[in-house]
C-alpha angles and dihedrals in degrees: 000000000000122000117258117268103235093182098053097104093041092053092046092052089052093048095051093046097254089137099157090049089051090053095044094050100042098101095101130168130226097028122159119227091260089048090053091054092048091046091052092047091053091047093049092045087053090054089049090052088053091052097252096133097148093056090055092046093050099045101046107075132194093265094061122114121272095259091054091046088053090051090050089052089055090052090051092048093052098038097076139354087236090063097051100086095049092044092052091047091053091046092054090049091054093047089053090057108092091203092068107011093100096052105128094220092049090049090048092051090046091052091048094049095045091046088054087052089050088237093134097167091055089047092053092050087071102031107035095085089064118195100166134048090244092056091049090048090051089050089055090053093047094050091048090053088050088052089241101131089162091065091040088056091052089054090048091052089054090052093048092050088054095046121334091191094055112122092236092050089053092047093048088050090053092047091052093046090053090050093049094045127182115081089354091074090074090055091051090049091053091053093052091043089053090050092050089054095046102039141037111277110263135179089255093055094042092049091048091052091045094051089051090051091050091051087052091051094247097129096157093061091042090054091052091052092046094050089051088053092048091050093052095064102054092053088058091046093052092052093045094048090054092048094043093047091053093051094039088056091052100041100025092234118161097228122141140158117216118232086217093058094102121159106283097212092052091052093045092049091048090054091055094042094049091051091053090048092049091243129136110273099175095100093055091044092050091051090049092050092049099044101030110022093166095056112128092238092054090050091050093049091048091049091049091049091050091049091050091050091051091049091051092049092049092059098037 
């Protein structure tokens, strides 16, 4: 009989995007030393997902275990464009160290960083061997971004052989179905619908449902779901800013949460949805540019604007 998995619910909350729930319910008993490290990694990654990079940077010190150091490096990388170069340099140094290079969390963070950099081949150097469900799920995302749904499907099959009911296997299946399109959109929609019935509604689930609706041409319903997702995040920010201000006053910590730090995928999807509905999208795009200047949609808009300017100048 296998030992109980004390981190199952915590992992699942993180996978479905219930980050605050993951943080709030992380005080778990009977954890082994390895479980404690994994628990702390999931909690700090949840803080990163909520945009609280400085908290993670401040709390993980140099004596922490390799997985936690890797998570701190992700927070540094995402915290500011000025930190990216040094974070990537440190990451490469660690990956060159045979003593820690095979650590699954370090490989996961490496894959995440290099995927953000759109250096997919470098990302796959560290993730393609798999070893955990998260690494396989990241491989699915990378191959989808490379427009290689055939390789993404192979990774999905590996995940399904391990545990087809695993939350990440279900999510990866939905991602691939959305990438393939056509009749597969309905299958993706059923997965997100099942999630919405089993779990608390999160931005991840709402965005998944909304993207399915957009693929089906139902932009009005998609907009409703995206606005619900957008409205979820500020309420959290307001609560957190009150709590953080109180503790910052007591302990003089420089923690803050920006009111502009809205979920980037929600904003990006609202831009697309609004354009299809013939509605103004400039406010959502402006928020996306301010809070997430490196988002792929911002880069594409900037590239299109530059191309337009060059075309205007060429005929002036």
